[in-house]
N, C-alpha and C positions, 0 to 999 in steps of 0.2 A: 540573454542572461535570464530565462523566464520559463516557469513551468506552468502548465494548465492541467488542472486535475478534474475529471469528471467522475462523480460518485455520489455517495449519500451523505447528507447531513442529518443526523438522527437525535434523539432522545434516548438514553438507554437506562434500564433498570437492571442493576447487576449485582449478584450475591456470590461472593466467595469466601473462603475459610477466614479471611481477615475482616470482613465486613460486608455491609449492603449500603448501595446507594441508589436513590431512586430518580429517574428523569434527569439523568446527567449528560451533559454533551458528548456525543459519539458520532459514529458515521465513518465510512471509508474515506471521504474526501475531507473530513475534520482532521483525522489523523495524519493523513498523508499530506494535507496543505500544511499543517503546524510544522511537521518534519522538515518538508521542502523548504519553507519559508526562513529556515536557519541559514540557508545558503543562497537562496535565490528569490527574485520577484515571483510571486505565486497568485495565481487566478483559480477560483473553484466556479465550477458548473454544477448546481444541484437544485433542490427544491426543498422548501420548508412550508410549515402551515402557520395560521395566525397565532398558534399557541407557543411558537417559538420565542424564547426569553430575549428582550432586547440586550440583556448582558452579554448574550453569546453573539450577536451582531457587532456590539461593540467591541468585544474581544478580537474579532476577525479584523475589524477596522484599525484598532489599535496596534495590531501586529502589521499592519500593511498589507493584508492579504486581499486581493481584488474580489469583491463579492458581486460585481456586475452581472455575473452569470447565475446567481442564485435567485430563483423565482420564489416570490412570496405569494402563496396560493391560499385559496379559502380551504378550510378544513384543519385536521390536525397533521403535525409532524410525524413522519415515520417514526415508530417506537419499537425497540426490540427489549424484550425482557428475557433474562437468562441468569443460569447460575453455573459455577464450577465446583468440582469436588476436590478432594485433598490434593490429588497430583496436579490438578489444573491443566492436563493435557487436552482436555476436551470441554467445549461449551455446551450446556444443556440449555435448549429453548424451552421457555415457559410460553411466550406469546410473541407473535410477530404481526404488528399492526402497521400495514403498509401506508395506509391513509392517503396523504397527497403523492406519495411516491407512485400510487397507481397511474397517475397523470403526468409523470415525469417525461417531459419531451425535450431533451437537452438542445439548448440554444448556445451556441458558443459566441459571446460578445465581440464586437469589433475589436475592443482593447485587448482581446487575448488570441485573435486568430492567427497572429504572427508569432506564436510562441515558439521557443526552441525546443522544448521537450513536452509532449503531451502524453499524460498517463490517464489511462482509462481503468479507473478502479472497478471493483466488483458490482456491475450491474448487468441487465439483460445485453447479451452481445448484439441485438438488434439496435439497441440505443448506443452502444460503444461504436459501432459501425457508423451510425448516423452522426455521431459526434466527430469521429475521425475524418469524415468527409467535409467538415466545415473548416478545417485548419488549413492554413496556407504552407504547405510543404515544411513542417517542423522537421528537425534534424533526427529526432528519434520518436517513435511512437512505442510506448510501452504499455502492456496489458496485463491486468490481473483477472482471474475468474474464479469461479468456486465449482464443487461437486453439483449443485442444483442446477446450473446451467449445462453442465456435461451431461447430466442425465436427462435433462427436459428439452434442451435446445442445442445438440451437439453439432447439427448441420449448420446453423445460423453462426454457431461460435467458429467453426472452421472456416466459413466463409469470411467472418472478419479477421481471423489470423492471418489472411493473405495480405493484409494492410498494416501488419505489425512487425516491428523491428525487434523487440524483447518481450518474452512472455514470462511472468512471474507467477507460478503456481506450487502447490506443496507437493510432498511425495504421494499422497493419497491421490491428489487430483491427476497427476502425470500418468499413475496407473491405469486410473479409470478413463482417461483420454485415449490412451494408447491401447489398452488391454494388455499391457506388458508389465509383469511384476518387477523386474529389475530396472531400476530407474536409469542405470548407466546406459542400458540397452534401449530404454525407451526415449532418452534425450534426443538422438539423431532423428527418430520418427516425427518429434514435434517440429524440428526444423525443416522437414519436408512439407509441412503444412504451411510454411510462409515465413515464421520469425527467422531471424538471423542468429539469435542466440536465446537462450533460456536459463533461468534461475530457479532452481528447485529448492524451496524452504523445507527444511527438516526439524523446526522448532528447537529444542533445547540442544539438538545434535548439528545446529549450524545450517549452512547452505552450500549448494553446488552450482556453479555456473560454467555452461558449455557454449562455445562459439562455433561449433561445426569441426573444430580441430584440437583445441586445448580445453582442458578442464581447470577451474580454479576452486578450490576447497577453502570455505571460510568457517571456522568454529563460532559457535556462539559464546558471548562472554559469560564465564561461570558466575552465578549470582547465589547468594545465600538469602535473598529476600525476594519473594515473588508475591505480588498484591493482586494484580489483575491482568491477565494476558490480552484482554480485549484490545485491539487496535495494534497490537505487535507487528502483524504481517503488513499491515496499512502505513504503519510509520517506517518499516523497513523500505517499502516501496517508495515512499515519500522522501526519505533520506537519500536513497539512491538516485532517484531523478532529480532532485535538488542539487545534488553535488555534480552530477553530470551537466546541469544547466549552466553552472559557474565555471565549468572547466574550459581552458583554452582549445583542447583537442579532444576527440574521443577514440584516443589509442587504447591498446589493451591495458596498459597500466592504469588507465583513468577508470576503466570499467572494473578493475579489481579493488581500486580505493574506494569506488562507489559501493560496491558490496560491503566492504569493511564498514563504511560509514552506515549503511542501512542496519547492518547488525548491531552497531553499537547504539544508533539511535533507538532501535527496539528493545535493547537491554534497559534503557532508562524508562521507557513507556510502561514496561510491565511492573515497575516499582511503585506505582501509584494508580489510583482509580482516575478514569477519564484522561485529562492532560495535566493532571497535578505534577508530575515531574518533567513531562515534554514541553510545556509551554514555557519553562524557564531555562531550558537546557541551551548551553552556550558552546561554541567552537572549542574553547579552552578546555571544558570538560571532556568533550569528546576526544581532543588531542591527548589529554591525560589517560584516558581509557585505552586509547589507541596503542600507547606505549606499553602499557600492561598486557593487552592482548598479544602484541609483538613478542614480548618477552615469554609469554606462555607458549608460543607456537614456533620459537626458533629453534632449528635443529642444529645439533653439533656437526662440525665440518666432516667428520668419519664416524663409521660405525666400528 
């Protein structure tokens, strides 16, 4: 009943039409780890600098997130600065300061090597593969990636995909990785690369999961309030991974529920900056929203 997440812990400066916040807690491992810890024991593997606030360290500890795998290095923490325009469908980067992330060499601690679920968040696929090889036969290896690695290190990404059970990417990334515009046509091509299933995120239009035979389509929860989309995809993956880790078995129904959980978790994330809404999220709140989503998507018996 454990998840280990390899990814970034960062300080973000973000501006949206709702407001601006400087050097707030962010990073793929931060969002995914917070989401996963709602359901299961969670460990993080990452790197931060000497400027990383003690209050953030205390947050992880108070949440019982294992940070044995977070290296405290000389220099400054990875810092991303960006903004969103009115529709908030795309992030615009102002600056990317890699800082200590340039020296990130993931070391999975002994306390996390026997994890049930290994989630490799968005980092260099070379590092993702290196981390995967340090685990002791996890039940599932889940991987996220992005267009930068597809465009600049696709062969290494394909090599890493051979070790992966579930790939989570968005609709633009699957088109880029396969060269196929129709994502339904593209999904089987991904499975030929190694993964046993793929989940394609489509933002406000939900997600599609394919296991080689069957599709499962999950809508996004309709929201009136959107504050900051940063971390939505990472919290989706974290909720998905955490739910699978606490499950008694990994049958198809469990995977479907995990996708729904990921969608619901991310719907809370986007309603605040950083972890404002995510860190206090409870299973009761998720169950309440689940019932609403179920009612939204229930079909009549006949047409």
